C-alpha positions in Angstrom: 9.3 -15.2 7.5 8.6 -14.8 3.8 9.8 -11.5 2.4 6.8 -9.7 0.7 7.9 -7.0 -1.8 6.4 -4.2 -3.9 8.1 -1.5 -5.8 8.8 1.9 -4.5 8.9 4.4 -7.3 12.0 6.6 -6.9 10.0 9.7 -7.8 6.9 9.0 -5.7 7.7 12.0 -3.6 6.9 14.2 -6.7 3.3 12.8 -7.1 0.9 15.7 -6.6 -1.1 13.6 -4.2 2.0 12.9 -2.1 2.9 16.6 -2.2 -0.6 17.4 -0.8 -0.1 14.9 2.0 3.4 16.2 2.8 2.2 19.8 2.7 -0.1 19.1 5.6 1.8 16.5 7.5 5.4 16.9 6.4 7.6 13.8 6.2 5.7 12.3 9.1 2.6 11.9 6.9 4.8 10.4 4.1 6.4 7.9 6.5 3.0 6.8 7.8 1.7 6.4 4.3 4.5 4.0 3.6 3.9 2.0 6.8 0.2 1.7 5.7 1.3 0.5 2.3 3.5 -2.1 3.8 0.6 -3.3 5.9 -1.6 -3.4 2.8 1.0 -5.5 1.1 0.8 -8.1 3.9 -3.0 -8.1 3.9 -5.3 -10.4 1.9 -6.1 -8.8 -1.4 -4.1 -5.7 -0.3 -7.2 -4.2 1.5 -7.4 -3.1 5.1 -10.6 -2.9 7.1 -11.8 0.6 8.2 -11.8 -0.7 11.8 -10.6 0.7 15.1 -8.1 -2.2 15.5 -6.4 -1.4 12.2 -6.0 2.3 13.3 -4.6 1.0 16.7 -2.2 -1.3 14.9 -0.9 1.6 12.7 -0.7 3.8 15.7 1.4 1.2 17.5 3.7 0.8 14.5 4.2 4.6 14.1 4.1 5.8 17.7 1.2 8.1 17.0 -2.3 8.3 18.4 -5.3 6.7 16.8 -7.0 10.0 16.0 -3.9 11.2 14.1 -3.8 7.9 12.1 -7.5 8.4 11.2 -6.7 11.9 10.1 -3.8 10.7 7.9 -6.0 8.0 6.3 -8.8 10.5 5.7 -6.3 12.8 4.0 -5.0 9.9 1.9 -8.5 9.2 0.8 -9.3 12.8 0.2 -6.2 13.2 -2.1 -7.0 9.9 -3.8 -3.9 8.0 -2.6 -6.4 5.5 -1.0 -9.9 4.6 -2.0 -12.7 2.9 0.0 -14.9 0.0 -0.8 -17.6 -1.0 1.6 -15.8 -1.4 5.0 -12.2 -1.4 3.6 -9.6 0.9 2.1 -6.9 0.2 -0.4 -4.3 1.9 -2.7 -5.3 1.7 -6.4 -1.6 2.2 -7.3 -0.7 -0.9 -5.3 -3.5 -3.0 -6.8 -2.3 -2.1 -10.3 1.3 -2.8 -9.4 0.6 -6.1 -7.8 -1.6 -7.2 -10.7 1.3 -6.4 -13.0 3.8 -8.3 -10.8 1.5 -11.3 -10.6 1.1 -11.3 -14.4 4.9 -11.2 -14.9 5.3 -14.0 -12.4 2.7 -16.1 -14.3 4.5 -15.5 -17.6 7.8 -16.6 -16.1 6.2 -19.6 -14.5 4.7 -20.6 -17.9 8.0 -20.1 -19.6 9.7 -22.3 -17.0 7.1 -25.0 -17.5 7.6 -24.9 -21.3 11.4 -25.0 -20.9 11.1 -28.0 -18.5 8.8 -29.8 -21.0 11.4 -29.5 -23.8 14.1 -31.3 -21.8 
């Protein structure tokens, strides 16, 4: 299995949006938020469908019920941790981070091609 990574800011807990999530759901909400981010990282284009089967998958991962998961996702949307587009939801912070990571990867790949061509 390929390891998929993304950065976890060491001060994310101080983000006012995260504080709003934690105020209502304590560390349980924070943990579920990170589970959802991990699932987004694994998804095509980092988007998840706003579908019952996704809520069920998150519920299974976290041991919580579907209605609680919907509530957490709604709160994340409300505090602008997640946004929606058509029938999907996503994390704008993750999209920005992954775009940056992909740009760095391409710069390194190009540098490698240039170095290889000089040999």
